N, C-alpha and C positions, 0 to 999 in steps of 0.2 A: 570431423573434429572430435566429437563424442568424448569430451572430457580430457582431450590431449593437452589443453593449455589451462593454466590456473587463472589467467587473465588475458584479455584481448580487447580490441576496439573494433566497432562497426561504424561505418560512415553512412549517414542518411542521405537522402536525395538533395537536401539543401546544404550538405557539407558539414553537418554537425557530427562530431565524433562521440559515440556512445561507448562508455566503458562497461565491460561485463566480466563476470566470473563464471567459469564453466568447469564444474568439478564432477568427478565420478563417471559412471557408465550405467546404462539401463534406461528404463522409461523416464522421460524428462519431466522435471517439475520446474516451472518458471515462476519466479517471484517478482512482485512489484512492490516497491517500498513506500513507506509513508512519507509525507511532507514533514520536515525539510531534510530528510535523511538520505541515505544511499544504500547500496547493496550490502554494506557491512552490517546493517540492521538485521539481516537474515542469517548471520553467521551461525547461530545456534541451530537453526532449522536446517541449513545447508550441510553442516558438519554431520548432524544426526542422520539425515536422509541419505547422504552420500555413503555413509558407513553401512546403511541398510540396503544398498544395491540400486540406488537411483542416481540419475544424472541431474544435477541441480544447476540452474542458471539464474543469475540475478544481475541486473544492470543498474547503473546510475542514470536516472532520468536526466534528460538534457537540463543543463543549468545546475545540476547537483553533482557533488563529489568530484570524481575524476573525469567526467564527461565535459564536453565543450560548454562554454557559457554564452550562448547566443542571446542577442537582444530579443528576438522574436521566437514564437513557437511554444511558449510556456502555457499551453492550453491542452485540454484533454484530447481533442481530436489529433493534434500533432503528436502528442506523447504516445497515444495509442498506435498511431501510424509508425512512429519510431520503433515501438516494440514489435509491430508486425514485420517491419523490415529485418529486424534482428532474428526473429523466429524463422522467417523465410530463408535468410542467409545461412542459418544453422540447420535448416530443413528439419525442424522439430515436428513430430507427429505424436498422436495419442498422449499429448502432454496434459498434466494437471497444472492449472494456473492458480496462483495464490496471491492475493492482494491484501495489504494492510492499510486501513484508513484511506488516504487519497489513492493508494495503489489499488484498492478495491474498485474505485471508480475507473481506473485505467483498465483493469481486467474486463469489466462489463462493457466499457466503451470499445475496447478491442473486439470483443465478440460481436457487438452491434455493427461495427464497421467492416469486420473481416470474416465473420461467420465462425462456425464451430468445427469445420472440417479437420482442423489440426488439434482440436481440444477434446479431451476425454472427460475431464471433470474440472470444476471450479470451486475455489474456496475464498470466501470473503471474511476477513478478520477485522472487527471493529471498523467497518468500512463506511465511507461517507454517503453512498447511495441510500435512498433514492434522491433526496435533495436536502441540503443542510439549511438553506436560506428560508426564512419565513416569508411566505407569500399568501395571497388569498386562497390559493389552492392547497397550500401547505402551512396551515396555521400553527402546527407544532414545531416549525423550524425556528432557527435563531435569528434575531433581528439583524439587519444590515449594520447597525451600530457596533455589534460585536466584531464583525470582520473589518469595519473601518478602523476600529480601535487597534486591531492586530496590525493593520497596515501602518498606522501611525507609529506604533511601537517599534516596528521593524525599521522604519526610517529614522526614528529618533535615537534608538540604542538597541540595535539588533542583538548584540551579545547579551545584554541584560534581559531582553525579552525572551530569548531562548532559555536562559536560566530560570526565569519566572514560570514559563509555560510548562517546563518539564515537571515541576512539582505536582500539579494536579493531573498531568498526563499519566504519571506513574502512580497516582493515588497517595502520594507521600504527604498530602495535607490532611489526611484522615486521621482520627484519633487512633493511637496505638500502632500507626503504620511503622514498619521497619524500613527506615530510609537507607537506600544504597547510594552513597556518594559516587561510587563508580558508575552507576547507571546515569546519574545526573551529569557527570563529567563527560561520559561517552556521547550522550545526546547533544550536549553543547558543542563538543569537538566536531562531531559529524555535521551538525547543523551549520557551523561556521564555515565548513568547506563548500557549502552551497552559495552560489552567487546571490547577492542581495536582490538582483532583479528576478531571479528564479524564486526566491523566498516570497517576494512581494507579489509577483504575478500569480503564483500558484494558489494564493489565498482565494483569489477570484475563481480560479479553475475548480478547486475542490468545494467551494461553498455555493457557487451559483450555477454549476452544471446540473441539469436535471437528467437523472439517469432512469427515470421511470420506464420509458419505453425500451431502453437498453436491457433492463432486468428481465423484461418479458421474453427477450430473445436468448436468454441463457437457458437453453433447453437441455443441456447436459446435466448429469447429476451434480448438485451443488450443496455445499456445506457453509453455513454461516456461524461463525464463532464470535461471541461478544461478551464483554464484562457487564455484569448487572449494575456496576457503579462507574460506568464510563462517563467522565465529566467533559470530555471533548466532543464526542459524537453520541448524543443521548440515544440509548437503546430503543426507546419507544418510537423514535422517528427515523431509525436507520435499520438495524438488524431485523426488527419485527416486521415492518412493511416489506423490506427487501426479500425476506424469506417467503413472504406471501406472493410476491410478484413473480418470482422465478418458479417455473412450472414444477420442478422436481427438487426443490431445496428443503433442507432440514436445518433448523435453528438449534444451536446449543449455547446456553447461557452459562457463563462462569459467575456464579453468585458472588457478589462483593468485589469482583475484580475491576481493574481500571482499564484505561484505553490501551496501555502499552503491553498487551498480552504476549507478543512474541518474545519480550524481554522478561517481564515480571512472572509469567507463567510458561516459560519456555518448555519445560519438561512435559507439561500437559498439552500444550499446542503441538509439540513434536509427536506425541503419542496419538493425538487425534488426526493429524495429517497422515501418519503412517497407516492408521486403521482405515482412513477414508480411501487412500489410493489402493489399498489392498482389498477393499470391499467390492 
């Protein structure tokens, strides 16, 4: 296929149709998007890297965007296996995997379940590993009440919840922040394309999945990018320990930046991705 189609569908073993975009030609870069978004969240990175001679692939996770909306399977194991099926169908090799937020969890769970034989490098951007939930073993995590509140808000008024959560996600609640209504509108629009079941279930998937052992299996060169003012996934409990758990990882902190780096700091992220794949 090698970039011959702008969009296509892959069917998983349980009959779920996964939408994906496949642009350009060259060494493949595979993107895993954040909750509750879809492949369009990567448009800036895909456009830039395809123009620089790379093949870029991004899919809509099951329940998200243009993919099927099944009742079951909105968990990290199934989503990682969906991604594996797509990668195998496209026969991708020496690929760089890039995951933002929940997508970072998908990347490391894919590697833990399917190995690194097809993977050359991995990038986690403001990613949820090792574990978001506060437990006895993870005292720096967020209380279950936070995620219960998110689930309640999704059920009561999903549209307003997405509008509300986008503000701190992009750091627009900070003093002197330059607010982009376009970014807020795009987040809401893409988020509303996701099934309410997918939005609801994936809160558990990204918050309660423990990726500690998965990270140890990321033996390929890895890069961790995260904002120093990430209000969604606190840096001290995510990027910092993740970089330490991966054997060959490097952590790069964007001082003062928010959770939404691929959008708010697209040029910088693009340059870092290009430098990393070329290194």
